[in-house]
Steps between C-alpha positions, in 0.01 A plus 500: 500500500441504879181625654687781660644606168166484331346720775784756487459517119130544523532771758763680291294481184183622692695798644651597162167466327331722766772766465480493108122522530510802730763681278316423174149580622383827359454790735157649471465874469174504711524712805797698355496869416398595143511831313171681470620832351807647338570866384592538217258216393660195344540565131413866541622739226572848648570830328670647809742306706380394850662610831465167660385140481248402764368148568213399732456149632200330671688461835801634686832414340875542588727657229861392494777724357464503127153345529352772266714592206444669158702406183531667156538350158874419583404316810665782701342587828352857484311544824652715785482214751302706755204282604193649660267285700177708543333207668592136578328385176640770267847558373647765262833598348587842372616561136728760336394673182464213262576506126247364249513124490376175646552418872461182713405504860626205707360442850578233762350520847441277802122431577372493846547112518868541419494381137668702226265640232652638179386633157559761224287772341583730212427853381618726216578874465428627155444280199771241567381146593643277766739242372380151582856379534570759767187389688625139480849592620373709794260222600768230488750713689247533777458127541731230630342159447801326658468708824129435504552124470786509758273702734240233482748230573650682793145562646421128472833395654491760773143411590577129538830561685350756739205272593733211541719696740208609714335163488810318604524711810143414593564133429812500726298657786172316475579161333866400529545266798870461535835683432543325157171616371549857626850506349359394167237775517768756580712393200199526265370821653835683498579395141144602382529829687829589341369408152184709556705803622729477198201487273334796664826704459538397128128594443576873563743559203288271276198716582706808408576345161143394454383870565764668280548238228880553528743247635711779639219586745606208713809693608354855484496632857213735432264245342586232755439752781150576351410132482606462864270785589195350322264247657672227315846610631379550860359155503821349362719697746281380794516148375879504480539640851243268644650193325859582598378554864322176502811314363733670752277430801437148405863421421588644844264246655228757586204354316243668728633845419495410132124494508494881495684530154309207381176692552660802325577278197134420465407869550736604220284318241209727599671822396502418131231327301136495397376485866593875520227585245227254606229629745459458786878525497541432882301184481681371182845583644428318823360200324807498260733508800326198655488327170882541450593392848283186486627413151861540624442243769341255271751542225807476729358205678457296186844600378663396832320175520570410145868572559565337831222266602582196284835400669343563845206288405721210410711530825245618752156458343300572821694826566451601133128417520482725803663783308260460212213498751623821656526664160150372396354688801684824411414457127134451584505839694679659201232368262225635717666840509567482126127431447386785724744746346407373150134565566577855636700575183247332267210714619628827347679325214207290395201708603212266438462118491405520138843640407647166607349329205497784251864611512841338445609620844202338659560161341869515595400578864257204498778275356743616766241434769441150359868414513528628854210278597674199344821586695287517819365149429856376451607659829208346684593154355863561608401579852200268557601190306864478400679653804334250745606214282863617507493535881323170548692294244732212602867545440487304174196690371640851553649543158175414328293725724748789457499461121123554490535814726785646294297439180212700654751782589615502141144532377446787742821678371400472140152626572658793689696585194175497306351743756795735453480482126128597506586777740757624251233513232259682726747766568510597135132460427235776501315478837150357462337811630659704220436237234136488617471872502487543877837674561397863448573502131508244218739452215459274200701456181376367173629463139372768265611396153884537486485725811381442851264700717515546874180594680508640848172550694532706817362442766317216321193522723135573431463870440735742348820373339793628300603298199861514369572328162855457380564365157853378458699380201722193469784680680276587795488870413182701449371436151489798274284323232171513693283801414214442741364246756144433595340268752176297526410376850253217563374320811362160381357416846238767466485518116645853515681667209689554293563838657723720275797685662729739310825551700696825475842501338759558774821450302652252250357159568302624808129568534301585821127491587300567808179302512201423734380205291624213723180475698517119580766290673610210301661421157481790257596449136711775343522507112795718410513631145817666363479702179822508304360700212162570330477146370685285758371406841618228741309387805539274797287401799600482862303412814519729805381360832363810683470496875196614691 
């Protein structure tokens, strides 16, 4: 096997591994909307039928058509379809005169960061219970695992192709030194732009399927129109228009004019995502834009050099070395901008230096920073040591000098793949500021016997706080087996506690308490005790890092 074949196979395997990693990585729910109240309450047994179903979320949400539905025991939709949005974080659907029986409420909304959030609740009228099989069928009909996985794959591919298109334009303008190099950049950039535009177009019907759970939604004009009108759809449409404009202008030999749609491509990524819900939003959005632009230049440069530099190095090593040198200068500027933008984004996402070593997000960020520093060292070696050897080498020594330089470029490319992989993990990891209790509210999940308990502390700062406890069964629904929940709070740092807290029952599987007991900043220990009957109790302990 030749060296070129080995390198091509290595690059292909690395790319496929990265794509698989991004697609398979779990998407964290942190930062997404969550339900805080529903009327009728989940599991409620009513003597009189309700006039409506009303749901309140912790943040503003968008409700697509059919996003709030009510089904009877025959899995027949019974609501009147008229949705009332009293406020941005509250939705309701009217009901006709319901007969006695069990009913299942299915909701699917889009949170402020553009991610779908779904769930089911139940209630009964009269003495009839809700059939568990009906609940399972409604829940399964509202989900489309294939569409979810396909959506992840399209996002990963579209992200890479879009950055490659923009970065190729920058490379052609700032790095390429002759017509051949610029032609190569245009071929790569135009192809990547077309792929990214196609992916953005496909993402819209896939999002419609994800929201509705039905494959037919992909060709439903009403649902597709609603997706287009959402923040996700507006970002996708802008990206398609910008990418096609970039491709058309560049193909028409107008690369300077293509810079305008290239900037719009970067801007389209800011319309949809977690940066919309992270404060200060303006700073985070600006830093994200710089981060994306710098990453596109770096990524495209490595791809273009890996594809076309070897043959040039063998035929014209001095000119190839000059090309690598020019890219090294641009890459250095990109790394500086990446660093500055990364710091600007890290401040609100990390919060305090201690969160770097006490959270998964913090350790991943440190790992990414470490890999970037290694790439910088390799780049410095390329520029300061290997490039001068190639330029100064005698005719017979050129192949050996060039081999050392190309080996260093390969190392840089592999490390860059590592940086992208870590970045992919970071995007689906709870930000350190939230994990460390600094993000305005704190959420932690723990096992509670065969169930699990979710504790939300809001605003998770010294002083008055509201506690929400959700006890969920193995299916993720509120547990109906728990009769009461109590808490014991302790602060080991000051030998304080245990302080008893008795939350109020707020609905099946949900308890609420307002307390003034968190008087110190630091790690508080919460002992959660669930009583299943007079003789059975199950407890668990969680640590809540309270901010000052």
